[in-house]
C-alpha angles and dihedrals in degrees: 000000000000121000135203131199116229113227139165088269098058106021096100091057100040131083111238095212105226100066137042117290101240106109090206092061111108091231095055094042091051094049095045092049090053092048093051089056092051099049090078087053092059100265117161122201112189121179143166116271087232117081114257145071102312114118149106127220122192141161140180105283092235087065098040118124092235133091097251137129107221111136113186094015131112114233121214110218094185141353107186127173117158146143117026090352094068121103098027100095095254092131088057091048093052094044091048090052090049091050092047093049093045092050090049088054091053097249123166093226145295131289133191142168125252138140139237089266129024112282129185115271092012130099119269107257091209090057093047092051091047090054093051101262118146132202111253102171142007134208124216091251093060097259110140132207112217129191139192106202123207090187115042090204093060118111112259118246118252140188120255113246092254089060098038091064106033111206142136128199092214119106126232124016113341123186124194113191145156136208091249088097110059094206091069092070089064105031105039091066088048091055091046090054094044091052091049093049090051097045092247121151105239129170121186119196114195109207105215106168137053090237092055091048094049090056098041119132093242136056088227110062102169088077127351119166121196133183120203090339097312122113114242114172150331093217116114113238138207122206094272094054092045092051089049089052090051 
């Protein structure tokens, strides 16, 4: 498998793997605009040259859009290999390249989010354990912070207090989300309309800066749905799933 790094110079002509290929689609445009902003912050987006879901996205933890304390670490936003790409060792390839690059940049190690059991849009904890990652912190909603240290003397990453105890004081359904996930550009408006049509109180909060993300009330910032202050899920929803939840 050959891989290519997405940069400002080639992003307009490259497929970004986890959304449809039409650059005019709102999902693709939203994700690419977010990526362009993050490249100056050290973000690396490495993907297969073949079209499909086979990529890794990582950034210096100080610039990650998550409420964590992990100075000197590299944070993996997403490692996604699915469909026909599964079972060929491509996850190992991508992770190895991330490790090699991070060591070359003098990082203390890697960190990533997962859960006690596999959840949609989060890394598989069994895979992380297999690759030598260890749990270094846990939030009340079961989201785990894992790390793979290069230097055993390095301080372990932790969640900030706002993420360790996920909660919001707002009533009704409250959704915190970013443009890191392209699907939000399409489905958040659908949820807003569905809630309105069914007389459901629904507040969506679009996190648009690193500072906002690093002080969010949830360890997962790409998509965090609450109801009456209580955290519900990180799984993106369409109108049918939301109506079922109601």
